[in-house]
Backbone as a chain_set.jsonl record, in Angstrom:
{"seq": "MAKPFPINPKNPERICWGCDKYCPPDAMACGNGSERTQHPVELFGEGWNEWGLAAQPEIKPSGKPD", "coords": {"N": [[-17.731, -43.009, 221.082], [-16.342, -39.853, 221.592], [-13.663, -38.185, 219.919], [-10.627, -37.068, 221.48], [-10.186, -33.579, 221.961], [-7.74, -31.751, 220.301], [-5.423, -29.608, 221.849], [-3.316, -27.801, 221.027], [-2.852, -28.052, 217.932], [-0.552, -28.976, 215.265], [-0.891, -28.034, 212.563], [-3.457, -26.345, 212.293], [-4.989, -25.187, 210.284], [-5.47, -27.007, 208.3], [-7.686, -28.56, 208.757], [-11.223, -28.899, 209.28], [-12.872, -27.845, 212.116], [-15.446, -28.159, 213.016], [-16.986, -30.396, 213.803], [-16.868, -33.802, 215.082], [-15.691, -35.187, 213.01], [-13.496, -34.057, 211.728], [-12.768, -33.123, 209.051], [-10.984, -32.52, 205.917], [-10.739, -29.147, 204.657], [-11.605, -28.91, 202.0], [-13.287, -31.011, 201.526], [-15.688, -31.358, 203.157], [-17.694, -33.389, 205.109], [-19.852, -33.155, 206.805], [-21.578, -31.093, 206.203], [-21.339, -28.544, 207.305], [-21.635, -25.949, 206.502], [-20.324, -23.461, 204.204], [-17.822, -22.608, 204.814], [-14.89, -23.549, 206.604], [-14.733, -24.462, 210.048], [-12.83, -22.697, 212.316], [-10.038, -23.551, 214.424], [-9.822, -22.906, 217.941], [-7.237, -21.948, 218.641], [-6.438, -20.624, 216.37], [-8.151, -18.477, 216.331], [-7.928, -17.19, 218.866], [-5.29, -17.407, 219.673], [-2.249, -18.817, 221.151], [-2.608, -20.379, 224.321], [-5.301, -20.158, 224.584], [-6.936, -21.901, 225.926], [-6.602, -21.393, 228.582], [-8.071, -19.372, 229.676], [-11.259, -18.064, 230.526], [-12.861, -20.4, 230.596], [-13.884, -21.464, 232.994], [-16.455, -20.414, 235.114], [-16.422, -17.464, 237.046], [-16.709, -17.183, 240.56], [-19.446, -15.493, 242.107], [-18.886, -12.57, 243.849], [-19.981, -11.224, 246.759], [-20.582, -8.068, 248.284], [-19.101, -7.484, 251.427], [-20.298, -7.05, 254.823], [-23.096, -6.824, 255.194], [-25.097, -9.463, 256.226], [-26.665, -12.159, 254.379]], "CA": [[-16.914, -42.177, 221.943], [-15.786, -38.711, 220.882], [-12.208, -38.069, 219.896], [-10.164, -35.964, 222.334], [-9.948, -32.344, 221.212], [-6.349, -31.322, 220.423], [-5.284, -28.258, 222.402], [-2.452, -27.024, 220.135], [-2.456, -28.863, 216.782], [0.56, -28.418, 214.491], [-1.397, -27.313, 211.394], [-4.912, -26.307, 212.465], [-5.646, -24.706, 209.077], [-5.703, -28.125, 207.384], [-8.836, -29.345, 209.205], [-12.426, -28.21, 209.755], [-13.041, -28.221, 213.524], [-16.858, -27.998, 213.336], [-17.592, -31.593, 214.388], [-15.88, -34.833, 215.427], [-15.163, -35.858, 211.816], [-12.219, -33.405, 211.406], [-12.591, -33.259, 207.604], [-10.21, -31.481, 205.244], [-11.66, -28.061, 204.304], [-12.133, -29.03, 200.643], [-14.15, -32.197, 201.454], [-16.423, -31.442, 204.418], [-18.743, -34.405, 205.029], [-20.955, -32.899, 207.732], [-22.453, -30.022, 205.748], [-21.237, -27.509, 208.323], [-21.586, -24.648, 205.864], [-19.367, -23.35, 203.108], [-16.518, -22.274, 205.385], [-14.463, -24.462, 207.662], [-14.715, -23.902, 211.393], [-11.449, -22.551, 212.764], [-9.657, -24.022, 215.755], [-9.684, -21.76, 218.847], [-5.883, -21.389, 218.64], [-6.377, -19.701, 215.236], [-8.945, -17.294, 216.652], [-7.536, -16.518, 220.107], [-3.857, -17.542, 219.912], [-1.815, -19.816, 222.128], [-3.105, -20.112, 225.661], [-6.747, -19.949, 224.514], [-7.62, -22.794, 226.864], [-6.283, -21.016, 229.96], [-8.915, -18.289, 230.165], [-12.656, -18.004, 230.172], [-13.607, -21.65, 230.592], [-14.572, -21.648, 234.274], [-17.151, -19.214, 235.567], [-15.903, -16.897, 238.281], [-17.749, -17.115, 241.599], [-19.959, -14.156, 242.364], [-18.41, -12.048, 245.129], [-20.932, -10.27, 247.323], [-19.927, -7.134, 249.197], [-19.217, -7.868, 252.839], [-20.876, -6.034, 255.693], [-24.459, -7.215, 255.536], [-25.348, -10.882, 255.95], [-27.828, -12.447, 253.518]], "C": [[-16.279, -41.071, 221.106], [-14.264, -38.713, 220.965], [-11.791, -36.946, 220.847], [-9.833, -34.743, 221.472], [-8.504, -31.908, 221.392], [-6.256, -29.861, 220.869], [-4.472, -27.349, 221.478], [-2.005, -27.883, 218.955], [-1.362, -28.176, 215.971], [0.081, -27.562, 213.326], [-2.922, -27.225, 211.458], [-5.663, -25.875, 211.205], [-5.977, -25.818, 208.087], [-6.97, -28.909, 207.69], [-10.0, -28.416, 209.536], [-12.709, -28.73, 211.158], [-14.499, -28.162, 213.955], [-17.54, -29.199, 213.955], [-16.487, -32.612, 214.676], [-15.29, -35.549, 214.22], [-13.796, -35.314, 211.405], [-11.866, -33.564, 209.928], [-11.606, -32.222, 207.07], [-11.17, -30.398, 204.738], [-12.237, -28.164, 202.895], [-13.048, -30.244, 200.471], [-14.919, -32.383, 202.761], [-17.619, -32.376, 204.267], [-19.964, -34.06, 205.872], [-21.927, -31.835, 207.241], [-22.481, -28.862, 206.711], [-21.175, -26.107, 207.713], [-20.528, -24.617, 204.782], [-17.965, -23.029, 203.591], [-16.155, -23.285, 206.452], [-14.487, -23.733, 208.998], [-13.279, -23.861, 211.88], [-11.264, -23.124, 214.16], [-9.51, -22.793, 216.654], [-8.28, -21.151, 218.878], [-5.698, -20.425, 217.463], [-7.097, -18.396, 215.553], [-8.375, -16.488, 217.813], [-6.053, -16.611, 220.427], [-3.541, -18.605, 220.951], [-2.273, -19.405, 223.523], [-4.607, -19.884, 225.696], [-7.488, -20.767, 225.551], [-7.38, -22.423, 228.319], [-7.191, -19.918, 230.507], [-10.353, -18.498, 229.716], [-13.446, -19.29, 230.223], [-14.408, -21.855, 231.869], [-15.228, -20.326, 234.683], [-16.566, -18.753, 236.896], [-17.02, -16.864, 239.321], [-18.17, -15.665, 241.831], [-19.53, -13.72, 243.759], [-19.403, -10.987, 245.599], [-20.186, -9.328, 248.262], [-20.156, -7.545, 250.648], [-19.822, -6.722, 253.649], [-22.276, -6.396, 256.13], [-24.629, -8.703, 255.238], [-26.593, -11.048, 255.086], [-29.046, -12.778, 254.322]], "O": [[-15.74, -41.333, 220.031], [-13.669, -39.175, 221.938], [-12.526, -35.971, 221.004], [-9.269, -34.873, 220.386], [-8.068, -31.709, 222.526], [-6.936, -28.992, 220.324], [-4.904, -26.236, 221.179], [-0.887, -28.398, 218.968], [-1.249, -26.95, 215.982], [0.6, -26.465, 213.12], [-3.609, -27.959, 210.747], [-6.852, -26.165, 211.07], [-6.704, -25.58, 207.122], [-7.303, -29.838, 206.955], [-9.802, -27.297, 210.009], [-12.779, -29.942, 211.362], [-14.773, -28.119, 215.154], [-18.587, -29.043, 214.583], [-15.304, -32.307, 214.526], [-14.459, -36.441, 214.391], [-13.01, -36.037, 210.793], [-10.799, -34.076, 209.59], [-11.408, -31.173, 207.684], [-12.317, -30.711, 204.419], [-13.272, -27.557, 202.619], [-13.54, -30.481, 199.367], [-14.821, -33.431, 203.401], [-18.461, -32.173, 203.392], [-21.028, -34.641, 205.657], [-23.007, -31.689, 207.813], [-23.53, -28.253, 206.919], [-20.702, -25.175, 208.364], [-19.907, -25.636, 204.48], [-17.008, -23.171, 202.83], [-17.034, -23.818, 207.13], [-14.283, -22.52, 209.056], [-12.584, -24.877, 211.859], [-12.194, -23.175, 214.964], [-9.109, -21.734, 216.172], [-8.144, -19.952, 219.118], [-4.887, -19.503, 217.548], [-6.69, -17.33, 215.09], [-8.336, -15.259, 217.763], [-5.591, -15.96, 221.363], [-4.434, -19.207, 221.547], [-2.314, -18.219, 223.852], [-5.143, -19.462, 226.721], [-8.559, -20.367, 226.008], [-7.912, -23.084, 229.211], [-7.091, -19.568, 231.683], [-10.611, -19.048, 228.646], [-14.636, -19.267, 229.911], [-15.521, -22.379, 231.813], [-14.614, -19.261, 234.601], [-16.254, -19.569, 237.763], [-18.162, -16.547, 238.988], [-17.358, -14.743, 241.76], [-19.783, -14.422, 244.738], [-19.632, -9.986, 244.921], [-19.26, -9.747, 248.956], [-21.266, -7.908, 251.038], [-19.848, -5.574, 253.204], [-22.61, -6.288, 257.31], [-24.341, -9.154, 254.129], [-27.466, -10.18, 255.066], [-30.106, -13.044, 253.756]]}, "num_chains": 1, "name": "protein.A"}
């Protein structure tokens, strides 16, 4: 079972977020490259989980039926 993904961790810079192992950046066990994967809160700021996750329904212009 996968660990739940933390939405707003206290110190996201202390962990590599590339897989479910959550390794420290100086001892990555998964071989996820030479750089640690940043948490979305580091990339997009607080509230990153409130936008862009659900696709918007396509709105068709009214007037002509399909």
